[in-house]
N, C-alpha and C positions, 0 to 999 in steps of 0.2 A: 674812769681811768685817771690815775694820778700821773702828772707829768713832772719831770724834774728839770730845773734850770740847767742850761748848758754851761759848763764850766770853761769859759773861754781861756782863762789863765792856764788851766791844765792842758788844753789843746795847744795853746801857744808854746808852752814849755815842751810838749811832746814833739812838736814840729821843729822848734829851734834846736833843741838839744839832741833828740833821738832821731830826727829826720823821719818821723813816722808818717808814711804815705797814707795809711788808713785814716788817721786822724786828720790829715790834710784834706782828704776826700770828704770827710764829714764836715769840716769847716767850709769847704767849697760849697757843698750842698746847703749848708745852713745859711750862708750868706747869698746864695745865687739869686733868689727871688727879690729880696729887698735891695740888693746892690744893682741888679740889672734894671729894676724899676726906677731907681734913683738915676741911673745913667741915662735911661730913656728920656727923663725930664730935661737932661742937659743936651744930649746929641740928637734927640727927636727921631731915633731910628732903632728898632729892636736889635737888628743884626749888629749894628755898630756898638750898641750898648753891651751886647754879649761879648764882643771882642774887647772892649774896654775892660770889662769885668775879668775876662781871662788873662789879659795883660797884667792887671793889678795882682791877681792871684799868683801868677808866675813870678812876679817881682817879690811878692811876699815869701814864696818858697826860696827864692834866691838869696834872701836876707840871711838865711842860715842862723847861726848863733846870735846875730845882731837883733833878731826878732824878739829876743828876751828883753831888750831895752825899751820896747814899745809899751807905754804905760796903759793905754786903752785901745785894745785891738779893734773894737767896733768903730770907734771914732777915727782911728788911723785909716781903716778901709774906706769909710765914707769920704774922708778928705782926699784919699788917693784917687778916687773915682773922678 
Protein backbone atom coordinates (compact mmCIF):
# COMPACT_ATOMS: atom_id res chain seq x y z
CA UNK A 1 0.00 0.00 0.00
CA UNK A 2 1.32 3.43 -0.89
CA UNK A 3 1.21 6.14 1.74
CA UNK A 4 1.24 9.84 1.07
CA UNK A 5 2.99 12.39 3.25
CA UNK A 6 0.83 14.52 5.46
CA UNK A 7 0.59 18.06 4.15
CA UNK A 8 0.96 19.96 7.42
CA UNK A 9 0.88 23.31 5.63
CA UNK A 10 -2.52 22.46 4.15
CA UNK A 11 -3.83 21.37 7.55
CA UNK A 12 -2.39 24.46 9.17
CA UNK A 13 -4.14 26.70 6.65
CA UNK A 14 -7.45 24.83 6.99
CA UNK A 15 -7.38 25.22 10.76
CA UNK A 16 -6.20 28.84 10.79
CA UNK A 17 -8.41 30.23 8.03
CA UNK A 18 -11.37 27.85 7.79
CA UNK A 19 -11.45 26.73 11.44
CA UNK A 20 -11.89 23.20 10.10
CA UNK A 21 -12.61 20.91 13.05
CA UNK A 22 -12.19 17.68 11.04
CA UNK A 23 -8.71 18.74 9.99
CA UNK A 24 -7.92 19.75 13.57
CA UNK A 25 -8.95 16.27 14.71
CA UNK A 26 -6.69 14.72 12.07
CA UNK A 27 -3.81 16.93 13.23
CA UNK A 28 -4.53 16.02 16.85
CA UNK A 29 -4.44 12.30 16.06
CA UNK A 30 -1.36 12.67 13.85
CA UNK A 31 0.68 14.26 16.63
CA UNK A 32 -0.86 12.48 19.64
CA UNK A 33 1.63 9.63 19.93
CA UNK A 34 4.89 11.46 19.19
CA UNK A 35 4.06 14.50 21.31
CA UNK A 36 2.72 12.58 24.31
CA UNK A 37 5.77 10.32 24.17
CA UNK A 38 8.00 13.40 24.13
CA UNK A 39 6.03 14.96 26.99
CA UNK A 40 6.44 11.76 29.08
CA UNK A 41 10.21 12.14 28.82
CA UNK A 42 9.81 15.56 30.43
CA UNK A 43 7.04 15.10 33.03
CA UNK A 44 7.65 11.37 33.69
CA UNK A 45 3.92 10.62 33.88
CA UNK A 46 1.61 9.49 31.07
CA UNK A 47 -1.53 11.20 32.38
CA UNK A 48 0.30 14.50 32.91
CA UNK A 49 1.84 14.18 29.44
CA UNK A 50 -1.60 13.70 27.90
CA UNK A 51 -2.84 16.80 29.71
CA UNK A 52 0.15 18.83 28.49
CA UNK A 53 -0.55 17.63 24.94
CA UNK A 54 -4.23 18.57 25.20
CA UNK A 55 -3.35 22.02 26.56
CA UNK A 56 -0.91 22.64 23.70
CA UNK A 57 -3.47 21.56 21.11
CA UNK A 58 -6.14 23.78 22.67
CA UNK A 59 -3.77 26.74 22.53
CA UNK A 60 -3.01 25.88 18.91
CA UNK A 61 -6.73 26.02 18.09
CA UNK A 62 -7.05 29.31 19.99
CA UNK A 63 -4.37 30.89 17.79
CA UNK A 64 -6.93 31.14 15.01
CA UNK A 65 -5.61 33.10 12.01
CA UNK A 66 -2.28 33.71 13.78
CA UNK A 67 -1.52 30.02 13.20
CA UNK A 68 -0.73 30.94 9.59
CA UNK A 69 2.38 32.78 10.83
CA UNK A 70 3.95 29.60 12.26
CA UNK A 71 6.80 28.63 9.92
CA UNK A 72 7.23 25.00 10.98
CA UNK A 73 4.22 23.51 12.72
CA UNK A 74 5.93 20.33 13.85
CA UNK A 75 8.81 22.21 15.45
CA UNK A 76 6.38 24.69 16.99
CA UNK A 77 4.42 21.86 18.65
CA UNK A 78 7.48 20.10 20.05
CA UNK A 79 8.79 23.37 21.47
CA UNK A 80 5.36 24.11 22.98
CA UNK A 81 5.44 20.81 24.87
